[in-house]
OpenMM code with the backbone's topology and positions (N, CA, C; nanometers):
from openmm import Vec3, app, unit

residues = "MET LYS SER ASP LEU CYS VAL GLY ILE ALA SER LYS ASP SER GLY ILE ALA LEU ALA THR ASP ARG SER GLY ASP GLY CYS VAL GLU ILE ASN PHE PRO SER THR PRO MET GLY VAL GLN ALA VAL ARG ILE ALA LEU ALA ASP TYR GLU GLN PRO VAL ARG LEU ALA VAL ALA GLY SER ASP ALA LEU ALA LEU ALA LEU ALA VAL GLY ARG GLU LEU PRO GLY GLU THR PHE VAL VAL ALA ARG ARG VAL ALA ASP GLN PRO ALA ASP LEU VAL ARG PHE ALA ARG ARG THR ASN".split()
positions = [
    Vec3(11.7293, 13.4114, 9.4273),
    Vec3(11.7244, 13.4586, 9.5626),
    Vec3(11.8148, 13.3713, 9.6489),
    Vec3(11.9048, 13.4318, 9.7187),
    Vec3(11.9969, 13.3601, 9.8069),
    Vec3(11.9257, 13.3263, 9.9373),
    Vec3(11.9362, 13.2018, 9.9791),
    Vec3(11.8755, 13.1592, 10.1037),
    Vec3(11.9652, 13.0572, 10.1694),
    Vec3(11.9762, 13.0652, 10.3026),
    Vec3(12.0568, 12.9659, 10.3713),
    Vec3(11.9727, 12.8494, 10.4227),
    Vec3(11.8395, 12.8565, 10.4118),
    Vec3(11.7545, 12.7452, 10.4527),
    Vec3(11.6815, 12.6885, 10.3319),
    Vec3(11.7055, 12.5604, 10.3059),
    Vec3(11.6344, 12.4895, 10.2001),
    Vec3(11.5522, 12.3794, 10.2655),
    Vec3(11.4294, 12.3631, 10.2158),
    Vec3(11.3349, 12.2680, 10.2732),
    Vec3(11.2822, 12.1788, 10.1628),
    Vec3(11.2745, 12.0486, 10.1911),
    Vec3(11.2136, 11.9536, 10.0994),
    Vec3(11.0984, 11.8848, 10.1686),
    Vec3(10.9836, 11.8790, 10.1013),
    Vec3(10.8665, 11.8113, 10.1565),
    Vec3(10.8206, 11.7062, 10.0568),
    Vec3(10.8150, 11.5822, 10.1018),
    Vec3(10.7649, 11.4719, 10.0199),
    Vec3(10.6317, 11.4269, 10.0765),
    Vec3(10.5277, 11.4382, 9.9955),
    Vec3(10.3942, 11.3960, 10.0355),
    Vec3(10.3706, 11.2542, 9.9860),
    Vec3(10.3410, 11.1659, 10.0797),
    Vec3(10.3162, 11.0254, 10.0463),
    Vec3(10.1896, 10.9803, 10.1170),
    Vec3(10.1370, 10.8666, 10.0767),
    Vec3(10.0168, 10.8146, 10.1422),
    Vec3(10.0395, 10.7901, 10.2907),
    Vec3(10.1599, 10.7516, 10.3260),
    Vec3(10.1906, 10.7190, 10.4653),
    Vec3(10.2194, 10.8419, 10.5511),
    Vec3(10.2386, 10.9578, 10.4917),
    Vec3(10.2654, 11.0774, 10.5706),
    Vec3(10.3360, 11.1853, 10.4920),
    Vec3(10.3760, 11.2864, 10.5637),
    Vec3(10.4491, 11.3990, 10.5078),
    Vec3(10.5895, 11.3952, 10.5667),
    Vec3(10.6897, 11.3870, 10.4812),
    Vec3(10.8286, 11.3861, 10.5265),
    Vec3(10.8898, 11.5211, 10.4922),
    Vec3(10.9468, 11.5860, 10.5920),
    Vec3(11.0054, 11.7181, 10.5763),
    Vec3(11.1531, 11.7099, 10.6100),
    Vec3(11.2369, 11.7659, 10.5245),
    Vec3(11.3806, 11.7740, 10.5511),
    Vec3(11.4229, 11.9193, 10.5379),
    Vec3(11.5129, 11.9608, 10.6248),
    Vec3(11.5659, 12.0966, 10.6189),
    Vec3(11.7179, 12.0911, 10.6189),
    Vec3(11.7757, 12.1925, 10.5583),
    Vec3(11.9213, 12.2059, 10.5568),
    Vec3(11.9534, 12.3545, 10.5548),
    Vec3(12.0311, 12.3965, 10.6510),
    Vec3(12.0727, 12.5371, 10.6569),
    Vec3(12.2181, 12.5464, 10.6148),
    Vec3(12.2438, 12.6174, 10.5101),
    Vec3(12.3795, 12.6461, 10.4621),
    Vec3(12.4628, 12.5225, 10.4303),
    Vec3(12.3989, 12.4150, 10.3866),
    Vec3(12.4731, 12.2963, 10.3473),
    Vec3(12.5315, 12.2173, 10.4620),
    Vec3(12.4782, 12.2353, 10.5831),
    Vec3(12.5310, 12.1668, 10.7010),
    Vec3(12.4832, 12.0228, 10.7141),
    Vec3(12.3895, 11.9802, 10.6335),
    Vec3(12.3340, 11.8454, 10.6436),
    Vec3(12.1855, 11.8497, 10.6749),
    Vec3(12.1139, 11.7510, 10.6264),
    Vec3(11.9685, 11.7467, 10.6398),
    Vec3(11.9236, 11.6931, 10.7747),
    Vec3(11.8158, 11.7508, 10.8220),
    Vec3(11.7430, 11.7001, 10.9374),
    Vec3(11.6047, 11.6649, 10.8857),
    Vec3(11.5566, 11.5436, 10.9150),
    Vec3(11.4280, 11.4986, 10.8624),
    Vec3(11.3290, 11.4737, 10.9752),
    Vec3(11.2032, 11.5152, 10.9513),
    Vec3(11.0931, 11.4969, 11.0457),
    Vec3(10.9739, 11.4435, 10.9673),
    Vec3(10.8957, 11.3554, 11.0275),
    Vec3(10.7770, 11.3003, 10.9632),
    Vec3(10.6511, 11.3463, 11.0354),
    Vec3(10.5481, 11.3743, 10.9562),
    Vec3(10.4191, 11.4186, 11.0069),
    Vec3(10.3096, 11.3318, 10.9433),
    Vec3(10.1938, 11.3224, 11.0073),
    Vec3(10.0842, 11.2471, 10.9465),
    Vec3(10.0244, 11.3238, 10.8275),
    Vec3(9.9653, 11.2510, 10.7344),
    Vec3(9.8987, 11.3136, 10.6183),
    Vec3(9.7562, 11.3536, 10.6564),
    Vec3(9.7463, 11.4466, 10.7472),
    Vec3(9.6175, 11.4962, 10.7952),
    Vec3(9.6234, 11.6487, 10.7986),
    Vec3(9.5082, 11.7140, 10.8131),
    Vec3(9.5123, 11.8602, 10.8280),
    Vec3(9.5992, 11.9042, 10.9462),
    Vec3(9.5984, 11.8268, 11.0542),
    Vec3(9.6829, 11.8606, 11.1687),
    Vec3(9.8310, 11.8449, 11.1336),
    Vec3(9.8648, 11.7459, 11.0515),
    Vec3(10.0028, 11.7284, 11.0071),
    Vec3(10.0497, 11.8458, 10.9228),
    Vec3(9.9628, 11.8934, 10.8339),
    Vec3(9.9959, 12.0112, 10.7516),
    Vec3(10.0158, 12.1329, 10.8408),
    Vec3(9.9296, 12.1485, 10.9398),
    Vec3(9.9435, 12.2600, 11.0334),
    Vec3(10.0744, 12.2491, 11.1108),
    Vec3(10.1138, 12.1281, 11.1476),
    Vec3(10.2405, 12.1091, 11.2186),
    Vec3(10.3594, 12.1496, 11.1316),
    Vec3(10.3531, 12.1191, 11.0021),
    Vec3(10.4587, 12.1613, 10.9086),
    Vec3(10.4642, 12.3134, 10.9043),
    Vec3(10.3496, 12.3763, 10.8940),
    Vec3(10.3446, 12.5232, 10.8893),
    Vec3(10.4042, 12.5841, 11.0164),
    Vec3(10.3713, 12.5262, 11.1293),
    Vec3(10.4240, 12.5769, 11.2572),
    Vec3(10.5747, 12.5554, 11.2645),
    Vec3(10.6224, 12.4406, 11.2174),
    Vec3(10.7658, 12.4109, 11.2212),
    Vec3(10.8477, 12.5120, 11.1423),
    Vec3(10.7889, 12.5681, 11.0377),
    Vec3(10.8621, 12.6622, 10.9521),
    Vec3(10.8247, 12.8082, 10.9757),
    Vec3(10.7275, 12.8344, 11.0606),
    Vec3(10.6701, 12.9681, 11.0743),
    Vec3(10.7666, 13.0737, 11.1267),
    Vec3(10.8555, 13.0403, 11.2145),
    Vec3(10.9401, 13.1417, 11.2781),
    Vec3(11.0622, 13.1820, 11.1973),
    Vec3(11.0846, 13.1162, 11.0859),
    Vec3(11.2019, 13.1495, 11.0063),
    Vec3(11.1701, 13.2708, 10.9202),
    Vec3(11.2365, 13.3825, 10.9457),
    Vec3(11.2032, 13.5082, 10.8792),
    Vec3(11.2887, 13.5379, 10.7567),
    Vec3(11.3956, 13.4633, 10.7365),
    Vec3(11.4799, 13.4824, 10.6188),
    Vec3(11.4172, 13.4097, 10.4997),
    Vec3(11.4576, 13.4423, 10.3780),
    Vec3(11.4038, 13.3706, 10.2618),
    Vec3(11.4300, 13.2201, 10.2708),
    Vec3(11.3288, 13.1436, 10.2358),
    Vec3(11.3342, 12.9977, 10.2394),
    Vec3(11.3135, 12.9466, 10.0976),
    Vec3(11.3868, 12.8431, 10.0605),
    Vec3(11.3669, 12.7770, 9.9310),
    Vec3(11.3013, 12.6435, 9.9603),
    Vec3(11.1772, 12.6279, 9.9154),
    Vec3(11.0952, 12.5119, 9.9464),
    Vec3(11.0678, 12.4330, 9.8193),
    Vec3(11.0995, 12.3043, 9.8207),
    Vec3(11.0695, 12.2144, 9.7090),
    Vec3(10.9749, 12.1064, 9.7605),
    Vec3(10.8629, 12.0871, 9.6899),
    Vec3(10.7592, 11.9941, 9.7328),
    Vec3(10.7289, 11.8969, 9.6190),
    Vec3(10.7143, 11.7687, 9.6531),
    Vec3(10.6778, 11.6667, 9.5539),
    Vec3(10.5859, 11.5650, 9.6190),
    Vec3(10.5138, 11.4915, 9.5364),
    Vec3(10.4305, 11.3835, 9.5870),
    Vec3(10.2848, 11.4010, 9.5543),
    Vec3(10.2045, 11.3134, 9.6146),
    Vec3(10.0628, 11.3056, 9.5812),
    Vec3(9.9853, 11.4331, 9.6126),
    Vec3(10.0199, 11.5061, 9.7160),
    Vec3(9.9517, 11.6308, 9.7519),
    Vec3(10.0446, 11.7511, 9.7403),
    Vec3(10.1363, 11.7468, 9.6462),
    Vec3(10.2397, 11.8503, 9.6364),
    Vec3(10.1821, 11.9901, 9.6177),
    Vec3(10.0873, 12.0045, 9.5278),
    Vec3(10.0334, 12.1376, 9.5010),
    Vec3(9.9607, 12.1932, 9.6234),
    Vec3(9.8791, 12.1119, 9.6875),
    Vec3(9.8066, 12.1568, 9.8066),
    Vec3(9.9040, 12.1935, 9.9188),
    Vec3(10.0081, 12.1131, 9.9376),
    Vec3(10.1079, 12.1443, 10.0405),
    Vec3(10.1851, 12.2708, 10.0074),
    Vec3(10.2217, 12.2860, 9.8812),
    Vec3(10.2954, 12.4056, 9.8405),
    Vec3(10.2130, 12.5308, 9.8682),
    Vec3(10.0837, 12.5243, 9.8398),
    Vec3(9.9972, 12.6398, 9.8654),
    Vec3(9.9767, 12.6619, 10.0154),
    Vec3(9.9581, 12.5543, 10.0905),
    Vec3(9.9325, 12.5668, 10.2335),
    Vec3(10.0546, 12.6146, 10.3105),
    Vec3(10.1718, 12.5703, 10.2704),
    Vec3(10.2943, 12.6019, 10.3446),
    Vec3(10.3706, 12.7176, 10.2812),
    Vec3(10.3901, 12.7121, 10.1503),
    Vec3(10.4760, 12.8075, 10.0819),
    Vec3(10.4260, 12.9494, 10.0782),
    Vec3(10.2966, 12.9682, 10.0748),
    Vec3(10.2459, 13.1059, 10.0621),
    Vec3(10.2731, 13.1915, 10.1843),
    Vec3(10.2987, 13.1295, 10.2985),
    Vec3(10.3259, 13.2053, 10.4201),
    Vec3(10.4749, 13.2257, 10.4468),
    Vec3(10.5589, 13.1612, 10.3671),
    Vec3(10.7028, 13.1719, 10.3873),
    Vec3(10.7629, 13.2775, 10.2960),
    Vec3(10.8581, 13.3553, 10.3470),
    Vec3(10.9311, 13.4427, 10.2558),
    Vec3(11.0247, 13.3563, 10.1711),
    Vec3(11.0314, 13.3803, 10.0443),
    Vec3(11.1215, 13.3030, 9.9586),
    Vec3(11.0508, 13.2440, 9.8394),
    Vec3(11.1014, 13.1304, 9.7927),
    Vec3(11.0503, 13.0674, 9.6717),
    Vec3(11.0021, 12.9261, 9.7005),
    Vec3(10.8979, 12.8846, 9.6276),
    Vec3(10.8428, 12.7505, 9.6409),
    Vec3(10.8413, 12.6846, 9.5042),
    Vec3(10.8874, 12.5595, 9.4990),
    Vec3(10.8914, 12.4817, 9.3751),
    Vec3(10.8079, 12.3553, 9.3921),
    Vec3(10.7216, 12.3266, 9.2963),
    Vec3(10.6525, 12.1981, 9.2907),
    Vec3(10.7321, 12.1133, 9.1922),
    Vec3(10.7796, 11.9989, 9.2392),
    Vec3(10.8745, 11.9168, 9.1637),
    Vec3(10.8086, 11.7846, 9.1251),
    Vec3(10.8280, 11.7433, 9.0020),
    Vec3(10.7770, 11.6141, 8.9569),
    Vec3(10.8484, 11.5017, 9.0321),
    Vec3(10.7746, 11.3972, 9.0652),
    Vec3(10.8334, 11.2843, 9.1398),
    Vec3(10.9505, 11.2208, 9.0670),
    Vec3(10.9477, 11.2212, 8.9352),
    Vec3(11.0580, 11.1582, 8.8611),
    Vec3(11.1875, 11.2391, 8.8734),
    Vec3(11.1765, 11.3652, 8.9107),
    Vec3(11.2950, 11.4492, 8.9331),
    Vec3(11.3499, 11.4254, 9.0736),
    Vec3(11.2635, 11.4280, 9.1725),
    Vec3(11.3019, 11.4031, 9.3121),
    Vec3(11.1761, 11.3703, 9.3904),
    Vec3(11.1831, 11.2672, 9.4740),
    Vec3(11.0653, 11.2337, 9.5544),
    Vec3(11.0978, 11.2035, 9.7007),
    Vec3(11.2228, 11.2169, 9.7391),
    Vec3(11.2632, 11.1999, 9.8786),
    Vec3(11.2959, 11.3377, 9.9356),
    Vec3(11.2661, 11.3614, 10.0635),
    Vec3(11.2871, 11.4949, 10.1202),
    Vec3(11.4305, 11.5472, 10.1064),
    Vec3(11.5296, 11.4644, 10.1292),
    Vec3(11.6692, 11.5098, 10.1167),
    Vec3(11.7021, 11.5445, 9.9719),
    Vec3(11.6477, 11.4683, 9.8759),
    Vec3(11.6680, 11.5001, 9.7343),
    Vec3(11.6015, 11.6322, 9.6980),
    Vec3(11.4873, 11.6598, 9.7585),
    Vec3(11.4181, 11.7862, 9.7330),
    Vec3(11.4955, 11.9040, 9.7921),
    Vec3(11.5591, 11.8828, 9.9064),
    Vec3(11.6452, 11.9871, 9.9633),
    Vec3(11.7592, 12.0174, 9.8668),
    Vec3(11.8208, 11.9127, 9.8132),
    Vec3(11.9300, 11.9334, 9.7162),
    Vec3(11.8795, 12.0040, 9.5911),
    Vec3(11.7584, 11.9721, 9.5458),
    Vec3(11.6983, 12.0415, 9.4317),
    Vec3(11.6866, 12.1902, 9.4625),
    Vec3(11.6315, 12.2226, 9.5799),
    Vec3(11.6154, 12.3636, 9.6191),
    Vec3(11.7513, 12.4329, 9.6290),
    Vec3(11.8509, 12.3646, 9.6801),
    Vec3(11.9848, 12.4231, 9.6931),
    Vec3(12.0446, 12.4515, 9.5560),
    Vec3(12.0270, 12.3591, 9.4606),
    Vec3(12.0842, 12.3765, 9.3257),
    Vec3(12.0210, 12.4935, 9.2516),
    Vec3(11.8937, 12.5216, 9.2775),
    Vec3(11.8261, 12.6304, 9.2074),
    Vec3(11.8558, 12.7646, 9.2707),
    Vec3(11.9369, 12.7647, 9.3741),
    Vec3(11.9718, 12.8866, 9.4483),
    Vec3(12.0706, 12.9704, 9.3701),
] * unit.nanometer
topology = app.Topology()
chain = topology.addChain("A")
for resn in residues:
    res = topology.addResidue(resn, chain)
    for name in ("N", "CA", "C"):
        topology.addAtom(name, app.Element.getBySymbol(name[0]), res)
């Protein structure tokens, strides 16, 4: 599936780091707390994008985040092992490569 927006989410004990990149223009990174409100903020940040999104998630709560965020987005969601990529910008590149 072709998508111009790729998103990487790294879940860590200290918080949730989200990076986005549209059409290879460069990553923008935002940090959220590792709380239910932080997860809701991530969902709100991505909610208005109606085109297919490629989302790659890694970290301690990767599966829960992928389900909470990815199921509402049009596009594809990948849960990535930390040894493959664990930084948000690396996850964006992972999502871009699988495009």
